[in-house]
C-alpha positions in Angstrom: 46.5 11.0 46.9 44.6 7.9 45.6 46.6 4.7 45.5 44.3 3.1 43.0 44.3 -0.1 45.0 41.9 -2.8 43.8 41.3 -5.8 46.1 41.9 -9.1 44.2 38.8 -10.5 45.8 35.9 -9.0 43.8 33.5 -9.7 46.7 35.5 -7.3 48.9 36.7 -4.9 46.3 35.7 -1.3 45.7 35.8 0.3 42.2 38.7 2.6 41.3 38.9 6.1 42.8 36.9 8.6 40.7 40.0 10.9 40.6 41.3 8.6 37.8 38.4 9.8 35.5 38.4 13.5 36.5 42.0 14.6 37.3 44.3 15.9 34.6 47.3 14.6 36.5 46.2 10.9 36.1 45.1 11.4 32.5 48.6 12.7 31.7 50.4 9.9 33.6 48.4 7.3 31.8 50.0 8.3 28.5 53.3 6.7 29.5 52.3 4.3 32.2 49.4 2.7 30.3 49.3 3.6 26.6 53.0 3.8 25.8 53.6 0.5 27.7 50.9 -1.5 25.9 50.0 -2.6 22.3 47.8 -0.5 20.0 45.8 -1.3 16.9 47.2 0.6 13.9 45.0 -0.6 11.0 45.4 -3.3 8.5 47.9 -4.4 5.9 45.8 -2.8 3.2 47.5 0.5 4.0 50.7 -0.9 2.5 49.5 -3.3 -0.2 52.4 -3.0 -2.7 56.2 -2.7 -2.5 57.2 0.9 -1.9 54.0 1.9 -0.2 54.5 4.3 2.6 51.7 5.3 5.0 52.4 8.0 7.7 50.2 8.3 10.7 50.0 9.6 14.3 49.7 7.0 17.0 46.7 8.0 19.1 46.4 11.5 17.6 45.6 14.1 20.3 47.1 12.0 23.0 50.3 10.1 22.4 50.8 12.0 19.1 53.7 9.8 18.0 54.6 10.2 14.3 54.9 6.7 12.8 55.3 5.2 9.3 54.3 1.9 7.7 56.4 0.8 4.7 56.6 -2.3 2.6 60.1 -3.1 1.4 61.3 -5.1 -1.7 61.1 -8.3 0.3 57.4 -7.7 0.8 58.0 -7.1 4.5 56.0 -4.5 6.3 57.9 -2.2 8.8 56.6 0.2 11.4 59.1 3.0 11.8 59.5 6.3 13.5 58.5 9.0 10.9 61.0 11.4 12.4 64.4 12.1 10.6 67.4 11.4 12.8 69.1 14.6 11.7 66.9 17.5 12.8 63.6 15.9 13.6 61.6 16.7 10.5 58.8 14.4 9.4 60.2 12.1 6.7 56.9 11.2 4.8 54.1 13.8 4.8 51.3 11.8 3.0 50.6 8.3 1.8 52.8 7.6 -1.3 54.9 5.1 -3.2 58.7 5.4 -2.8 61.9 3.5 -3.6 63.7 5.1 -0.7 62.8 7.4 2.2 64.2 10.9 1.7 63.9 13.8 4.2 62.8 16.9 2.4 64.6 19.2 4.9 68.3 18.3 4.2 68.2 15.2 2.0 69.0 12.4 4.5 68.3 9.1 2.8 66.9 5.9 4.3 65.9 2.5 2.9 62.4 1.3 3.3 63.3 -0.7 6.4 64.6 2.5 8.0 68.3 1.9 7.6 70.5 5.0 7.0 71.9 5.3 3.5 73.5 8.7 3.0 73.6 12.3 4.1 74.9 15.4 2.1 77.7 17.5 3.6 78.5 15.1 6.4 82.0 14.0 5.4 83.7 15.7 8.3 81.4 14.4 11.0 83.2 11.9 13.3 81.8 8.5 14.3 79.2 8.8 11.6 77.0 7.1 10.7 76.0 5.0 13.7 72.9 2.9 14.6 71.4 6.0 16.0 71.2 7.4 12.5 68.7 4.7 11.4 65.0 5.4 11.8 63.8 3.8 15.0 62.0 0.5 14.2 59.0 -0.4 16.3 57.8 -3.9 17.0 55.1 -5.0 14.6 52.6 -7.7 15.3 50.0 -9.0 12.8 47.1 -11.3 13.1 45.9 -11.9 9.6 45.6 -8.5 8.0 45.3 -6.7 11.4 48.4 -4.8 12.6 49.5 -3.7 16.1 52.5 -1.9 17.5 53.9 -0.8 20.8 56.1 2.2 21.7 58.4 -0.1 23.7 59.2 -3.8 24.1 58.2 -4.1 27.8 55.4 -6.6 27.1 55.4 -9.2 24.4 52.4 -9.2 22.0 51.6 -12.8 22.8 50.4 -12.1 26.3 47.9 -9.6 25.0 46.5 -11.5 22.0 47.2 -15.2 22.4 43.9 -16.1 24.1 41.8 -14.3 21.4 43.8 -15.9 18.6 43.5 -19.4 20.1 39.8 -19.1 20.8 39.1 -17.8 17.3 41.6 -19.9 15.4 38.8 -21.2 13.1 37.6 -17.7 12.3 38.4 -16.5 8.7 40.6 -13.6 9.8 42.4 -13.6 6.4 39.1 -13.1 4.6 38.2 -9.9 6.4 37.6 -6.8 4.2 37.5 -3.4 5.6 34.2 -1.6 4.7 34.9 2.2 5.2 31.2 3.0 4.3 30.2 0.9 7.4 32.8 2.3 9.7 32.3 5.4 11.8 33.9 7.5 14.6 31.9 8.5 17.6 32.9 11.4 20.0 31.9 10.7 23.6 31.9 13.3 26.4 33.4 10.8 28.9 36.8 9.6 30.1 38.2 6.7 27.9 38.2 4.3 30.9 34.5 4.9 31.6 33.7 3.8 28.0 35.8 0.7 28.4 34.4 -0.4 31.7 30.8 0.0 30.3 31.8 -2.4 27.5 33.3 -4.9 30.0 30.1 -5.9 31.6 26.8 -7.3 30.2 25.1 -6.3 33.5 23.6 -3.3 31.8 22.2 -5.0 28.7 18.7 -5.7 30.0 18.4 -2.1 31.3 20.1 -0.1 28.4 19.9 -2.2 25.2 16.4 -3.4 24.6 17.1 -4.6 21.0 20.3 -6.4 21.9 18.6 -8.0 24.9 16.1 -9.6 22.5 18.8 -11.6 20.7 21.1 -12.5 23.6 20.3 -15.0 26.4 21.3 -12.9 29.4 21.1 -15.8 31.7 23.8 -17.6 29.7 26.0 -14.5 29.3 29.5 -15.2 30.7 32.9 -13.5 31.2 36.3 -15.2 31.1 39.4 -13.4 32.4 42.9 -13.7 31.0 46.1 -11.8 31.8 45.7 -8.7 29.6 42.4 -9.5 27.9 39.0 -10.9 28.6 36.1 -12.5 26.8 32.3 -11.9 27.1 30.5 -14.8 25.4 27.2 -13.8 24.0 24.8 -16.8 23.7 21.9 -16.3 21.2 18.3 -17.1 21.7 16.9 -20.0 19.8 16.4 -19.3 16.2 18.7 -16.3 16.0 21.7 -16.0 13.7 24.7 -17.7 15.4 28.1 -19.1 14.5 28.4 -22.5 12.8 31.2 -23.6 15.1 33.7 -26.4 14.2 34.0 -29.4 16.5 37.5 -28.2 17.4 36.1 -25.1 19.1 35.7 -25.2 22.9 32.3 -23.6 22.4 31.1 -26.3 20.0 27.4 -27.1 20.7 26.6 -23.6 22.0 24.5 -21.1 20.2 27.2 -18.4 20.2 25.9 -15.1 18.7 28.9 -13.0 19.5 32.4 -13.1 20.9 33.2 -9.9 22.7 37.0 -9.7 23.2 38.6 -6.8 25.0 42.4 -6.3 25.0 44.0 -3.9 27.5 43.8 -1.0 27.6 41.4 0.3 24.9 40.7 -2.3 22.2 37.5 -4.3 21.5 37.2 -7.1 19.0 33.5 -8.0 18.4 33.2 -11.2 16.4 29.9 -11.8 14.6 28.8 -14.3 12.0 29.2 -11.6 9.4 32.8 -10.6 10.4 34.5 -8.3 12.9 33.9 -4.9 14.4 37.1 -3.5 15.8 36.5 -0.7 18.4 39.4 1.5 19.5 38.8 4.0 22.3 41.1 7.0 21.9 41.6 9.5 24.7 41.1 13.1 23.6 40.8 14.9 27.0 40.2 13.9 30.6 36.5 13.9 30.0 36.3 13.2 26.2 37.2 10.3 23.9 36.8 9.2 20.3 35.6 5.6 19.6 36.5 4.3 16.2 34.2 1.5 14.9 36.0 -0.3 12.1 33.9 -2.8 10.2 35.6 -5.8 8.6 33.3 -8.1 6.7 33.7 -11.8 5.7 30.1 -12.7 5.0 27.9 -9.8 3.7 24.8 -12.0 3.6 24.7 -12.0 7.4 25.1 -8.3 7.9 22.4 -6.6 10.1 21.3 -10.0 11.5 21.5 -11.2 15.1 23.7 -9.6 17.8 25.8 -8.0 15.1 22.9 -5.8 13.9 22.0 -2.3 14.9 25.4 -1.4 16.2 24.9 2.3 15.8 21.8 2.2 18.0 23.7 0.2 20.7 26.6 2.7 20.5 24.3 5.7 21.1 22.7 3.9 24.0 26.1 3.3 25.5 27.1 6.9 24.9 24.1 8.2 26.8 24.9 6.2 29.8 28.7 6.8 30.1 28.2 10.6 29.5 25.9 10.7 32.4 28.3 8.6 34.5 31.0 11.2 33.7 28.7 13.9 35.2 27.8 11.7 38.2 31.4 10.8 39.2 32.2 14.5 39.8 29.8 14.4 42.8 31.4 15.1 46.2 29.3 12.3 47.5 30.7 9.5 45.3 34.2 8.1 45.3 33.8 4.3 44.9 31.2 1.7 44.1 31.1 -2.1 44.5 31.1 -4.9 42.0 28.5 -7.6 41.2 30.5 -10.8 41.7 28.6 -12.6 38.9 28.3 -9.8 36.4 31.2 -7.3 36.7 34.3 -9.5 36.6 35.5 -7.7 33.4 35.2 -4.3 35.0 37.0 -5.5 38.2 39.8 -7.0 35.9 40.1 -3.7 34.0 40.4 -1.6 37.2 43.0 -4.1 38.6 45.1 -3.6 35.4 44.8 0.2 35.7 46.0 0.0 39.3 48.9 -2.2 38.3 50.1 0.0 35.5 49.6 3.3 37.3 51.6 2.1 40.3 
């Protein structure tokens, strides 16, 4: 049985055992050990714009499959609730709608928009009722601007996942971002979710795989910074390309930054460009299949399709081709581990180290 040990010294370390990408056992174990124990992107506040709005969804459909519900109460507060009635387990809300209260359609149990139990028909004789267990379970909800995140437990505070990104991008107009559904797209990739993530986590492949992107990024100045549960790849643009107009308060002031590529464990990418933000969420579908959601949030439409933030569809298809071939290759009886480039693969080493930590 693999131990998934990763040496902390990248110069000595070997990559994670290929069983992690190929064995159903570890794919299943990662549901609770990794995904249920971390934070997940669940969309934006636009899903519940007005008081009474209710938006049901499945968290990581086809993997965690947890029925959840976003509501906005009369105090204009957004809640993330379990969408499962505490009586007999029926779904409470079936489709997006506007409500004054939440009422189960099975036996009429009633809840307020913050999930608190209100009433239940034919329950006068039940002892020790109601109790706190009769409320809908309320999940932690974290927001950055309009972006919303939740976790299935409270094991890890949101701050240790997102604080470095928020601090580095404190000048970025996150409150001005507008979702553009027509520019957003889902990609289905025949590869394990982790292979897709680790491809994202190193710029090492850019000169070999992404000819177009390589023309606008200065590969020699490409750097990676490691944090506890996230990391940053800083994309420096070539002279004359579209870059950020950074404020003097930014630690990157004076640099020609074309893109900030933030990754947050385990499966979220936040790609900041002068035109806005591309949020990429990698969703496991099977041991060798994942869905990658590209969600486009725009703050400056005049800069769309310019610089490092242009041609994202072409870049995605190039990445898909590589990781799908890696999924085939790692099934070889002659390959179990690789080694890391000390200079170029710190992000992948960090990712593997976190997988090993959570899986143990």
